[in-house]
PDB file of N, CA, C and O in Angstrom:
ATOM      1  N   MET A   1      -2.980  -7.615  12.970  1.00  0.00           N
ATOM      2  CA  MET A   1      -2.688  -8.242  14.209  1.00  0.00           C
ATOM      3  C   MET A   1      -2.059  -9.718  14.381  1.00  0.00           C
ATOM      4  O   MET A   1      -2.309 -10.783  13.816  1.00  0.00           O
ATOM      5  N   THR A   2      -1.097  -9.336  15.440  1.00  0.00           N
ATOM      6  CA  THR A   2      -0.232 -10.357  15.890  1.00  0.00           C
ATOM      7  C   THR A   2      -1.232 -11.633  16.682  1.00  0.00           C
ATOM      8  O   THR A   2      -2.240 -11.273  17.290  1.00  0.00           O
ATOM      9  N   GLU A   3      -0.929 -12.841  16.625  1.00  0.00           N
ATOM     10  CA  GLU A   3      -1.565 -13.499  17.305  1.00  0.00           C
ATOM     11  C   GLU A   3      -0.777 -14.018  18.501  1.00  0.00           C
ATOM     12  O   GLU A   3       0.414 -14.213  18.257  1.00  0.00           O
ATOM     13  N   LYS A   4      -1.114 -14.239  19.533  1.00  0.00           N
ATOM     14  CA  LYS A   4      -0.773 -14.624  20.727  1.00  0.00           C
ATOM     15  C   LYS A   4      -0.546 -15.863  21.330  1.00  0.00           C
ATOM     16  O   LYS A   4      -1.572 -16.266  21.879  1.00  0.00           O
ATOM     17  N   THR A   5       0.285 -16.528  21.425  1.00  0.00           N
ATOM     18  CA  THR A   5       0.272 -18.021  22.030  1.00  0.00           C
ATOM     19  C   THR A   5       0.324 -18.457  23.194  1.00  0.00           C
ATOM     20  O   THR A   5       0.953 -17.850  24.060  1.00  0.00           O
ATOM     21  N   TYR A   6      -0.183 -19.343  23.384  1.00  0.00           N
ATOM     22  CA  TYR A   6      -0.472 -19.898  25.162  1.00  0.00           C
ATOM     23  C   TYR A   6      -0.186 -21.254  24.858  1.00  0.00           C
ATOM     24  O   TYR A   6      -0.205 -21.967  23.855  1.00  0.00           O
ATOM     25  N   GLU A   7       0.213 -21.423  26.636  1.00  0.00           N
ATOM     26  CA  GLU A   7       0.687 -22.978  26.559  1.00  0.00           C
ATOM     27  C   GLU A   7       0.483 -23.409  28.185  1.00  0.00           C
ATOM     28  O   GLU A   7       0.965 -22.965  29.227  1.00  0.00           O
ATOM     29  N   VAL A   8      -0.358 -24.368  27.914  1.00  0.00           N
ATOM     30  CA  VAL A   8      -0.725 -24.676  29.907  1.00  0.00           C
ATOM     31  C   VAL A   8      -0.103 -26.054  30.425  1.00  0.00           C
ATOM     32  O   VAL A   8      -0.248 -27.113  29.816  1.00  0.00           O
ATOM     33  N   TYR A   9       0.536 -25.931  31.502  1.00  0.00           N
ATOM     34  CA  TYR A   9       0.917 -27.023  31.656  1.00  0.00           C
ATOM     35  C   TYR A   9       0.311 -27.513  33.372  1.00  0.00           C
ATOM     36  O   TYR A   9       0.386 -26.668  34.263  1.00  0.00           O
ATOM     37  N   TYR A  10      -0.058 -28.413  33.569  1.00  0.00           N
ATOM     38  CA  TYR A  10      -0.551 -28.505  34.725  1.00  0.00           C
ATOM     39  C   TYR A  10       0.224 -29.952  35.239  1.00  0.00           C
ATOM     40  O   TYR A  10       0.398 -30.899  34.471  1.00  0.00           O
ATOM     41  N   ASP A  11       0.566 -29.951  36.379  1.00  0.00           N
ATOM     42  CA  ASP A  11       1.375 -31.135  37.026  1.00  0.00           C
ATOM     43  C   ASP A  11       0.168 -31.677  38.544  1.00  0.00           C
ATOM     44  O   ASP A  11      -0.011 -31.150  39.642  1.00  0.00           O
ATOM     45  N   GLU A  12      -0.492 -33.037  37.843  1.00  0.00           N
ATOM     46  CA  GLU A  12      -1.622 -33.340  38.777  1.00  0.00           C
ATOM     47  C   GLU A  12      -1.136 -33.841  40.323  1.00  0.00           C
ATOM     48  O   GLU A  12      -1.840 -33.677  41.320  1.00  0.00           O
ATOM     49  N   ASN A  13       0.020 -34.397  40.334  1.00  0.00           N
ATOM     50  CA  ASN A  13       0.945 -34.564  41.576  1.00  0.00           C
ATOM     51  C   ASN A  13       1.438 -33.677  42.132  1.00  0.00           C
ATOM     52  O   ASN A  13       1.813 -33.904  43.283  1.00  0.00           O
ATOM     53  N   ALA A  14       1.618 -32.490  41.638  1.00  0.00           N
ATOM     54  CA  ALA A  14       1.874 -31.467  42.592  1.00  0.00           C
ATOM     55  C   ALA A  14       0.968 -30.426  42.557  1.00  0.00           C
ATOM     56  O   ALA A  14       1.217 -29.494  43.322  1.00  0.00           O
ATOM     57  N   ASP A  15       0.106 -30.352  41.953  1.00  0.00           N
ATOM     58  CA  ASP A  15      -0.965 -29.414  41.993  1.00  0.00           C
ATOM     59  C   ASP A  15      -0.495 -28.489  41.563  1.00  0.00           C
ATOM     60  O   ASP A  15      -0.958 -27.619  42.301  1.00  0.00           O
ATOM     61  N   PHE A  16       0.455 -27.743  40.495  1.00  0.00           N
ATOM     62  CA  PHE A  16       0.838 -27.015  40.079  1.00  0.00           C
ATOM     63  C   PHE A  16       0.474 -26.776  38.435  1.00  0.00           C
ATOM     64  O   PHE A  16       0.442 -27.551  37.479  1.00  0.00           O
ATOM     65  N   LEU A  17       0.240 -25.466  38.565  1.00  0.00           N
ATOM     66  CA  LEU A  17      -0.822 -25.139  37.071  1.00  0.00           C
ATOM     67  C   LEU A  17       0.330 -23.398  36.381  1.00  0.00           C
ATOM     68  O   LEU A  17       0.377 -22.252  36.827  1.00  0.00           O
ATOM     69  N   GLU A  18       0.880 -23.913  35.458  1.00  0.00           N
ATOM     70  CA  GLU A  18       1.900 -22.936  34.706  1.00  0.00           C
ATOM     71  C   GLU A  18       0.908 -22.475  33.721  1.00  0.00           C
ATOM     72  O   GLU A  18       0.038 -23.293  33.423  1.00  0.00           O
ATOM     73  N   VAL A  19       0.871 -21.105  33.060  1.00  0.00           N
ATOM     74  CA  VAL A  19       0.459 -20.750  31.836  1.00  0.00           C
ATOM     75  C   VAL A  19       1.432 -19.779  31.442  1.00  0.00           C
ATOM     76  O   VAL A  19       1.670 -18.824  32.182  1.00  0.00           O
ATOM     77  N   PHE A  20       2.050 -19.937  30.288  1.00  0.00           N
ATOM     78  CA  PHE A  20       2.838 -19.331  29.313  1.00  0.00           C
ATOM     79  C   PHE A  20       2.198 -18.408  28.251  1.00  0.00           C
ATOM     80  O   PHE A  20       1.294 -18.796  27.511  1.00  0.00           O
ATOM     81  N   PHE A  21       2.732 -17.140  28.222  1.00  0.00           N
ATOM     82  CA  PHE A  21       2.189 -16.243  27.176  1.00  0.00           C
ATOM     83  C   PHE A  21       3.431 -15.813  26.001  1.00  0.00           C
ATOM     84  O   PHE A  21       4.306 -15.010  26.328  1.00  0.00           O
ATOM     85  N   GLY A  22       3.412 -16.284  24.948  1.00  0.00           N
ATOM     86  CA  GLY A  22       4.053 -15.849  24.001  1.00  0.00           C
ATOM     87  C   GLY A  22       5.277 -16.855  23.920  1.00  0.00           C
ATOM     88  O   GLY A  22       5.364 -17.992  24.386  1.00  0.00           O
ATOM     89  N   GLU A  23       6.178 -16.129  23.211  1.00  0.00           N
ATOM     90  CA  GLU A  23       7.561 -16.885  23.121  1.00  0.00           C
ATOM     91  C   GLU A  23       8.545 -16.867  24.389  1.00  0.00           C
ATOM     92  O   GLU A  23       8.414 -15.817  25.018  1.00  0.00           O
ATOM     93  N   PRO A  24       9.271 -17.537  24.806  1.00  0.00           N
ATOM     94  CA  PRO A  24      10.205 -17.715  26.323  1.00  0.00           C
ATOM     95  C   PRO A  24      11.185 -16.732  25.788  1.00  0.00           C
ATOM     96  O   PRO A  24      11.733 -16.573  24.698  1.00  0.00           O
ATOM     97  N   SER A  25      11.213 -16.101  26.993  1.00  0.00           N
ATOM     98  CA  SER A  25      12.803 -14.942  26.909  1.00  0.00           C
ATOM     99  C   SER A  25      13.212 -15.130  28.361  1.00  0.00           C
ATOM    100  O   SER A  25      12.666 -15.941  29.109  1.00  0.00           O
ATOM    101  N   GLU A  26      14.323 -14.235  28.748  1.00  0.00           N
ATOM    102  CA  GLU A  26      14.874 -13.964  29.922  1.00  0.00           C
ATOM    103  C   GLU A  26      13.740 -13.248  30.764  1.00  0.00           C
ATOM    104  O   GLU A  26      13.105 -12.267  30.376  1.00  0.00           O
ATOM    105  N   CYS A  27      13.546 -14.067  32.306  1.00  0.00           N
ATOM    106  CA  CYS A  27      12.592 -13.789  32.728  1.00  0.00           C
ATOM    107  C   CYS A  27      13.303 -13.286  34.330  1.00  0.00           C
ATOM    108  O   CYS A  27      14.442 -13.543  34.720  1.00  0.00           O
ATOM    109  N   SER A  28      12.171 -12.463  35.102  1.00  0.00           N
ATOM    110  CA  SER A  28      12.317 -12.659  36.665  1.00  0.00           C
ATOM    111  C   SER A  28      11.082 -12.687  36.998  1.00  0.00           C
ATOM    112  O   SER A  28      10.163 -12.229  36.319  1.00  0.00           O
ATOM    113  N   ALA A  29      10.952 -13.426  38.461  1.00  0.00           N
ATOM    114  CA  ALA A  29       9.634 -14.000  38.708  1.00  0.00           C
ATOM    115  C   ALA A  29       9.144 -13.127  40.026  1.00  0.00           C
ATOM    116  O   ALA A  29      10.054 -13.120  40.856  1.00  0.00           O
ATOM    117  N   ASP A  30       8.138 -12.488  40.412  1.00  0.00           N
ATOM    118  CA  ASP A  30       7.763 -12.013  41.472  1.00  0.00           C
ATOM    119  C   ASP A  30       6.362 -12.981  42.071  1.00  0.00           C
ATOM    120  O   ASP A  30       5.423 -13.364  41.373  1.00  0.00           O
ATOM    121  N   GLU A  31       6.547 -13.226  43.532  1.00  0.00           N
ATOM    122  CA  GLU A  31       5.531 -13.768  44.277  1.00  0.00           C
ATOM    123  C   GLU A  31       4.565 -12.644  44.255  1.00  0.00           C
ATOM    124  O   GLU A  31       4.944 -11.562  44.703  1.00  0.00           O
ATOM    125  N   MET A  32       3.419 -12.762  43.809  1.00  0.00           N
ATOM    126  CA  MET A  32       2.515 -12.025  44.094  1.00  0.00           C
ATOM    127  C   MET A  32       1.391 -11.959  45.236  1.00  0.00           C
ATOM    128  O   MET A  32       0.902 -10.926  45.694  1.00  0.00           O
ATOM    129  N   GLU A  33       1.069 -13.347  45.619  1.00  0.00           N
ATOM    130  CA  GLU A  33       0.753 -13.541  46.928  1.00  0.00           C
ATOM    131  C   GLU A  33       1.361 -15.208  46.991  1.00  0.00           C
ATOM    132  O   GLU A  33       1.822 -15.728  45.976  1.00  0.00           O
ATOM    133  N   GLU A  34       1.293 -15.897  48.230  1.00  0.00           N
ATOM    134  CA  GLU A  34       1.823 -16.846  48.658  1.00  0.00           C
ATOM    135  C   GLU A  34       1.416 -18.341  47.739  1.00  0.00           C
ATOM    136  O   GLU A  34       0.303 -18.850  47.608  1.00  0.00           O
ATOM    137  N   GLY A  35       2.636 -18.769  47.226  1.00  0.00           N
ATOM    138  CA  GLY A  35       2.404 -19.687  46.016  1.00  0.00           C
ATOM    139  C   GLY A  35       1.977 -19.537  44.734  1.00  0.00           C
ATOM    140  O   GLY A  35       1.563 -20.526  44.129  1.00  0.00           O
ATOM    141  N   ILE A  36       2.017 -18.156  44.068  1.00  0.00           N
ATOM    142  CA  ILE A  36       1.715 -17.372  43.076  1.00  0.00           C
ATOM    143  C   ILE A  36       2.772 -16.742  42.522  1.00  0.00           C
ATOM    144  O   ILE A  36       3.199 -15.948  43.361  1.00  0.00           O
ATOM    145  N   PHE A  37       3.560 -16.686  41.290  1.00  0.00           N
ATOM    146  CA  PHE A  37       4.245 -16.337  40.623  1.00  0.00           C
ATOM    147  C   PHE A  37       4.387 -15.791  39.464  1.00  0.00           C
ATOM    148  O   PHE A  37       3.967 -16.406  38.485  1.00  0.00           O
ATOM    149  N   VAL A  38       4.807 -14.929  39.355  1.00  0.00           N
ATOM    150  CA  VAL A  38       4.426 -13.696  37.633  1.00  0.00           C
ATOM    151  C   VAL A  38       5.612 -13.704  37.480  1.00  0.00           C
ATOM    152  O   VAL A  38       6.460 -13.284  38.266  1.00  0.00           O
ATOM    153  N   ARG A  39       5.823 -14.372  36.052  1.00  0.00           N
ATOM    154  CA  ARG A  39       7.318 -14.107  35.491  1.00  0.00           C
ATOM    155  C   ARG A  39       7.190 -12.958  34.197  1.00  0.00           C
ATOM    156  O   ARG A  39       6.437 -13.096  33.232  1.00  0.00           O
ATOM    157  N   ARG A  40       8.232 -11.653  34.459  1.00  0.00           N
ATOM    158  CA  ARG A  40       7.837 -11.344  33.123  1.00  0.00           C
ATOM    159  C   ARG A  40       9.427 -10.976  32.638  1.00  0.00           C
ATOM    160  O   ARG A  40      10.442 -10.954  33.334  1.00  0.00           O
ATOM    161  N   ASP A  41       9.263 -10.690  31.143  1.00  0.00           N
ATOM    162  CA  ASP A  41      10.583 -10.533  30.461  1.00  0.00           C
ATOM    163  C   ASP A  41      11.286  -9.567  31.353  1.00  0.00           C
ATOM    164  O   ASP A  41      10.626  -8.885  32.136  1.00  0.00           O
ATOM    165  N   LYS A  42      12.590  -9.464  31.285  1.00  0.00           N
ATOM    166  CA  LYS A  42      13.454  -8.651  32.147  1.00  0.00           C
ATOM    167  C   LYS A  42      13.627  -7.621  31.036  1.00  0.00           C
ATOM    168  O   LYS A  42      14.037  -6.708  31.753  1.00  0.00           O
ATOM    169  N   LYS A  43      13.617  -7.212  30.075  1.00  0.00           N
ATOM    170  CA  LYS A  43      13.665  -6.293  29.187  1.00  0.00           C
ATOM    171  C   LYS A  43      12.593  -5.116  28.771  1.00  0.00           C
ATOM    172  O   LYS A  43      12.736  -3.896  28.678  1.00  0.00           O
ATOM    173  N   THR A  44      11.108  -6.245  28.492  1.00  0.00           N
ATOM    174  CA  THR A  44      10.078  -5.409  28.324  1.00  0.00           C
ATOM    175  C   THR A  44       9.302  -5.331  29.176  1.00  0.00           C
ATOM    176  O   THR A  44       8.315  -4.624  28.972  1.00  0.00           O
ATOM    177  N   GLY A  45       9.473  -6.153  30.695  1.00  0.00           N
ATOM    178  CA  GLY A  45       8.096  -6.000  31.651  1.00  0.00           C
ATOM    179  C   GLY A  45       7.001  -7.006  31.045  1.00  0.00           C
ATOM    180  O   GLY A  45       5.962  -7.248  31.660  1.00  0.00           O
ATOM    181  N   GLU A  46       7.249  -7.479  30.014  1.00  0.00           N
ATOM    182  CA  GLU A  46       6.098  -8.056  29.896  1.00  0.00           C
ATOM    183  C   GLU A  46       5.596  -9.345  30.343  1.00  0.00           C
ATOM    184  O   GLU A  46       6.568 -10.100  30.369  1.00  0.00           O
ATOM    185  N   VAL A  47       4.761  -9.833  30.632  1.00  0.00           N
ATOM    186  CA  VAL A  47       4.183 -11.168  31.381  1.00  0.00           C
ATOM    187  C   VAL A  47       4.267 -12.607  30.815  1.00  0.00           C
ATOM    188  O   VAL A  47       3.299 -13.094  30.231  1.00  0.00           O
ATOM    189  N   LYS A  48       5.344 -13.240  30.975  1.00  0.00           N
ATOM    190  CA  LYS A  48       5.641 -14.179  30.215  1.00  0.00           C
ATOM    191  C   LYS A  48       5.047 -15.876  30.735  1.00  0.00           C
ATOM    192  O   LYS A  48       5.195 -16.908  30.081  1.00  0.00           O
ATOM    193  N   SER A  49       4.383 -15.741  32.052  1.00  0.00           N
ATOM    194  CA  SER A  49       3.852 -16.494  32.895  1.00  0.00           C
ATOM    195  C   SER A  49       3.246 -16.393  33.844  1.00  0.00           C
ATOM    196  O   SER A  49       3.395 -15.362  34.500  1.00  0.00           O
ATOM    197  N   ILE A  50       2.223 -17.523  34.351  1.00  0.00           N
ATOM    198  CA  ILE A  50       1.884 -16.873  35.881  1.00  0.00           C
ATOM    199  C   ILE A  50       2.287 -18.812  36.293  1.00  0.00           C
ATOM    200  O   ILE A  50       2.216 -19.714  35.459  1.00  0.00           O
ATOM    201  N   GLU A  51       2.539 -18.920  37.229  1.00  0.00           N
ATOM    202  CA  GLU A  51       2.567 -20.101  38.044  1.00  0.00           C
ATOM    203  C   GLU A  51       1.888 -20.315  39.300  1.00  0.00           C
ATOM    204  O   GLU A  51       2.098 -19.536  40.230  1.00  0.00           O
ATOM    205  N   ILE A  52       0.928 -21.494  39.451  1.00  0.00           N
ATOM    206  CA  ILE A  52       0.137 -21.597  40.615  1.00  0.00           C
ATOM    207  C   ILE A  52       0.468 -22.297  41.653  1.00  0.00           C
ATOM    208  O   ILE A  52       1.319 -21.479  41.302  1.00  0.00           O
ATOM    209  N   LEU A  53       0.649 -22.783  42.340  1.00  0.00           N
ATOM    210  CA  LEU A  53       0.999 -23.968  43.865  1.00  0.00           C
ATOM    211  C   LEU A  53      -0.254 -24.037  44.089  1.00  0.00           C
ATOM    212  O   LEU A  53      -0.847 -22.958  44.113  1.00  0.00           O
ATOM    213  N   GLY A  54      -1.112 -25.389  44.341  1.00  0.00           N
ATOM    214  CA  GLY A  54      -2.116 -25.761  45.094  1.00  0.00           C
ATOM    215  C   GLY A  54      -3.290 -24.759  44.038  1.00  0.00           C
ATOM    216  O   GLY A  54      -3.872 -23.759  44.459  1.00  0.00           O
ATOM    217  N   PHE A  55      -3.410 -25.219  42.877  1.00  0.00           N
ATOM    218  CA  PHE A  55      -4.307 -24.846  42.047  1.00  0.00           C
ATOM    219  C   PHE A  55      -5.952 -25.279  42.452  1.00  0.00           C
ATOM    220  O   PHE A  55      -7.020 -24.682  42.320  1.00  0.00           O
ATOM    221  N   LYS A  56      -5.603 -26.518  42.963  1.00  0.00           N
ATOM    222  CA  LYS A  56      -7.023 -27.381  42.530  1.00  0.00           C
ATOM    223  C   LYS A  56      -7.686 -26.716  43.834  1.00  0.00           C
ATOM    224  O   LYS A  56      -8.915 -26.788  43.827  1.00  0.00           O
ATOM    225  N   LYS A  57      -7.000 -25.952  45.182  1.00  0.00           N
ATOM    226  CA  LYS A  57      -7.890 -25.559  45.934  1.00  0.00           C
ATOM    227  C   LYS A  57      -8.311 -24.095  46.285  1.00  0.00           C
ATOM    228  O   LYS A  57      -8.896 -23.607  47.252  1.00  0.00           O
ATOM    229  N   ARG A  58      -7.799 -23.590  45.150  1.00  0.00           N
ATOM    230  CA  ARG A  58      -8.189 -22.436  44.794  1.00  0.00           C
ATOM    231  C   ARG A  58      -8.420 -21.761  43.241  1.00  0.00           C
ATOM    232  O   ARG A  58      -7.848 -20.732  42.881  1.00  0.00           O
ATOM    233  N   PRO A  59      -9.493 -22.641  42.284  1.00  0.00           N
ATOM    234  CA  PRO A  59      -9.224 -22.201  40.691  1.00  0.00           C
ATOM    235  C   PRO A  59      -9.530 -21.117  40.612  1.00  0.00           C
ATOM    236  O   PRO A  59      -9.240 -20.672  39.501  1.00  0.00           O
ATOM    237  N   GLU A  60     -10.155 -20.165  41.469  1.00  0.00           N
ATOM    238  CA  GLU A  60     -10.619 -18.838  41.012  1.00  0.00           C
ATOM    239  C   GLU A  60      -9.709 -17.966  41.065  1.00  0.00           C
ATOM    240  O   GLU A  60      -9.922 -16.830  40.642  1.00  0.00           O
ATOM    241  N   ILE A  61      -8.176 -18.435  41.747  1.00  0.00           N
ATOM    242  CA  ILE A  61      -7.130 -17.532  41.742  1.00  0.00           C
ATOM    243  C   ILE A  61      -6.733 -17.109  40.355  1.00  0.00           C
ATOM    244  O   ILE A  61      -6.270 -15.981  40.189  1.00  0.00           O
ATOM    245  N   PHE A  62      -6.869 -17.855  39.452  1.00  0.00           N
ATOM    246  CA  PHE A  62      -6.059 -17.534  38.070  1.00  0.00           C
ATOM    247  C   PHE A  62      -7.058 -16.130  37.384  1.00  0.00           C
ATOM    248  O   PHE A  62      -6.586 -15.162  36.788  1.00  0.00           O
ATOM    249  N   LYS A  63      -8.274 -16.341  37.631  1.00  0.00           N
ATOM    250  CA  LYS A  63      -8.847 -15.282  37.147  1.00  0.00           C
ATOM    251  C   LYS A  63      -8.447 -13.938  37.854  1.00  0.00           C
ATOM    252  O   LYS A  63      -8.226 -12.867  37.287  1.00  0.00           O
ATOM    253  N   LYS A  64      -8.394 -14.205  39.232  1.00  0.00           N
ATOM    254  CA  LYS A  64      -8.245 -13.142  40.190  1.00  0.00           C
ATOM    255  C   LYS A  64      -6.656 -12.466  39.942  1.00  0.00           C
ATOM    256  O   LYS A  64      -6.506 -11.265  40.166  1.00  0.00           O
ATOM    257  N   ILE A  65      -5.766 -13.104  39.583  1.00  0.00           N
ATOM    258  CA  ILE A  65      -4.617 -12.657  39.243  1.00  0.00           C
ATOM    259  C   ILE A  65      -4.578 -12.073  37.977  1.00  0.00           C
ATOM    260  O   ILE A  65      -3.840 -11.089  37.957  1.00  0.00           O
ATOM    261  N   LEU A  66      -5.217 -12.385  36.711  1.00  0.00           N
ATOM    262  CA  LEU A  66      -5.331 -12.111  35.732  1.00  0.00           C
ATOM    263  C   LEU A  66      -5.632 -10.519  35.924  1.00  0.00           C
ATOM    264  O   LEU A  66      -4.912  -9.579  35.588  1.00  0.00           O
ATOM    265  N   GLU A  67      -6.690 -10.497  36.455  1.00  0.00           N
ATOM    266  CA  GLU A  67      -7.353  -8.795  36.636  1.00  0.00           C
ATOM    267  C   GLU A  67      -6.356  -8.094  37.334  1.00  0.00           C
ATOM    268  O   GLU A  67      -6.200  -6.925  36.980  1.00  0.00           O
ATOM    269  N   LYS A  68      -5.537  -8.581  38.371  1.00  0.00           N
ATOM    270  CA  LYS A  68      -4.538  -7.685  38.786  1.00  0.00           C
ATOM    271  C   LYS A  68      -3.523  -7.069  38.218  1.00  0.00           C
ATOM    272  O   LYS A  68      -3.042  -5.949  38.385  1.00  0.00           O
ATOM    273  N   ILE A  69      -3.227  -8.068  37.429  1.00  0.00           N
ATOM    274  CA  ILE A  69      -2.343  -7.451  35.961  1.00  0.00           C
ATOM    275  C   ILE A  69      -2.102  -6.796  34.806  1.00  0.00           C
ATOM    276  O   ILE A  69      -1.154  -6.402  34.128  1.00  0.00           O
ATOM    277  N   ASN A  70      -4.094  -6.825  34.814  1.00  0.00           N
ATOM    278  CA  ASN A  70      -4.816  -6.287  33.602  1.00  0.00           C
ATOM    279  C   ASN A  70      -4.207  -7.108  32.393  1.00  0.00           C
ATOM    280  O   ASN A  70      -3.323  -6.691  31.644  1.00  0.00           O
ATOM    281  N   MET A  71      -4.765  -8.225  32.334  1.00  0.00           N
ATOM    282  CA  MET A  71      -4.575  -8.968  30.730  1.00  0.00           C
ATOM    283  C   MET A  71      -5.926 -10.052  30.952  1.00  0.00           C
ATOM    284  O   MET A  71      -6.609 -10.442  31.899  1.00  0.00           O
ATOM    285  N   LYS A  72      -5.858 -10.261  29.558  1.00  0.00           N
ATOM    286  CA  LYS A  72      -7.658 -11.347  29.479  1.00  0.00           C
ATOM    287  C   LYS A  72      -6.595 -12.976  28.936  1.00  0.00           C
ATOM    288  O   LYS A  72      -5.449 -13.111  28.508  1.00  0.00           O
ATOM    289  N   PHE A  73      -7.352 -13.629  29.147  1.00  0.00           N
ATOM    290  CA  PHE A  73      -6.729 -15.281  28.586  1.00  0.00           C
ATOM    291  C   PHE A  73      -8.156 -15.534  28.220  1.00  0.00           C
ATOM    292  O   PHE A  73      -9.076 -15.378  29.023  1.00  0.00           O
ATOM    293  N   PRO A  74      -8.327 -15.966  26.872  1.00  0.00           N
ATOM    294  CA  PRO A  74      -9.199 -16.281  26.073  1.00  0.00           C
ATOM    295  C   PRO A  74      -9.796 -17.846  26.692  1.00  0.00           C
ATOM    296  O   PRO A  74     -10.888 -18.152  26.215  1.00  0.00           O
ATOM    297  N   LEU A  75      -9.458 -18.420  27.261  1.00  0.00           N
ATOM    298  CA  LEU A  75     -10.226 -19.477  27.928  1.00  0.00           C
ATOM    299  C   LEU A  75     -10.352 -19.923  29.138  1.00  0.00           C
ATOM    300  O   LEU A  75      -9.600 -19.431  29.980  1.00  0.00           O
ATOM    301  N   LYS A  76     -11.191 -20.823  29.502  1.00  0.00           N
ATOM    302  CA  LYS A  76     -11.485 -20.652  31.123  1.00  0.00           C
ATOM    303  C   LYS A  76     -10.806 -22.179  31.628  1.00  0.00           C
ATOM    304  O   LYS A  76     -10.860 -23.178  30.911  1.00  0.00           O
ATOM    305  N   ILE A  77     -10.378 -22.164  32.537  1.00  0.00           N
ATOM    306  CA  ILE A  77      -9.286 -23.164  33.044  1.00  0.00           C
ATOM    307  C   ILE A  77      -9.964 -24.338  34.197  1.00  0.00           C
ATOM    308  O   ILE A  77     -10.062 -24.003  35.378  1.00  0.00           O
ATOM    309  N   ASN A  78     -10.233 -25.167  33.924  1.00  0.00           N
ATOM    310  CA  ASN A  78     -11.274 -26.230  35.135  1.00  0.00           C
ATOM    311  C   ASN A  78     -10.226 -27.311  35.162  1.00  0.00           C
ATOM    312  O   ASN A  78      -9.797 -27.749  34.095  1.00  0.00           O
ATOM    313  N   ILE A  79      -9.798 -27.758  36.292  1.00  0.00           N
ATOM    314  CA  ILE A  79      -8.917 -28.805  36.868  1.00  0.00           C
ATOM    315  C   ILE A  79     -10.266 -29.757  37.476  1.00  0.00           C
ATOM    316  O   ILE A  79     -10.056 -30.808  38.081  1.00  0.00           O
TER     317      ILE A  79
END
């Protein structure tokens, strides 16, 4: 079984959350909703990161986006 790595970055001043999945690669980004971007590997389509502007105002949005893209995340994020 291959272990998946995750990296979480949060900028408190900008209220910006980014969660990275696996190793970096060349990606393209799609805005799923206002201020919410999903970056996917250009070759495989695999989700590589989720970026959320204004995370503190809508902390439940991360779970909602994961459900939309059919992904699981092993941790709960609270800011």
